[in-house]
C-alpha positions, 0 to 999 in steps of 0.5 A: 942215621939219614944219609940223603942221595941227590943227583942231577941228570940230563939223560937218566944215567946219573939217576940210574947210578943212584938207584944202584947205590941205593940198592947197595946201601939199602935203608941206610940211605934215602931214595934218590932225589933229583936236585931240580925238585928241591926248589933251588934251596939246598938248605935241606942238606943241613937236615941230613946226617950225610950226603951222597951226591951224583953229578954228570959232566956236560959243559966239558972244559968249562971252569964253572957250571960244568954239570949242565944240570940244576946242580949248577944253580945250587953251587954258591948256595951250597958253599954258604951252608953249615955242613961242618963235619957232615960226611959227603961223598960225590959220584961223577959221571963222564965219558973217558973216551969221548972227553979224555981230557976233562973226565968227570970234571964236574965232580971237583966243582961240587966237591969244592963247594961242599968242602967250603961248607965244612963237609967232611969229604969221603969216598975218594977213589984211586985212578988205577983202572980208569983210562983218561988223560986229564981230570980236574977231579983229581985231588992229592992223586985220587979222584975226589969221588967215584967216577962212573963211565956209562958211555965207554966203560959201563962193564965196570959200573956195577963192580965200581959201585959195589966197591965204593959203597963198601968204602962208604959204609966204613967212612960214613959209619953205615 
C-alpha cells in the first residue's frame, strides 16, 4: 500500500511535522514531498492508495488561498481529480495564540477540495485540549484533520502526532 505524504511550507515547520509523521508510520508511507516540487500537477495523487497532506495557515481570515504555499495553486485541480474512496488525512499548522479566531483555517480549504474529488476523509480530531476561539476547520464538531501549533503549543506536538498516527493506522488500514 502506497500512502503519500505531501506538504506545503513557508518556514519548515510543516516539513518537520511531516518528518515526525513519517517516523511514526515508517514504511507504510512515502518520504514527505513538498507540493512545490510536483510541477503544478496533482495527478500523481491518483496513483497513491491514500494521502496524508499537511498545510500551514498564512493568509489568515481569507476565504480562499489560505495557506500561502503551492497548495493554493493546486486546489481547483485537486477538486477535479478522481480520488473516489481513497483515504485522505489532513494535518494543519497554525498559531492559536496569535490567530485564535482563524486557527488552522487552511486545513478546511484543502479538506473541501479533496472531498470534492471523492476522497474518503479520515483523521478527524476532537477540539478538546486546544485553546482557540474560532476555526473554519471544524466540521460536525471536530477538526477536519490534525491541528498542530508549533508556535504556542509545541509541547503537545509529539503526543498529538503519535495519537493521530495511531488513529490513521486504523482508519487507513496501515
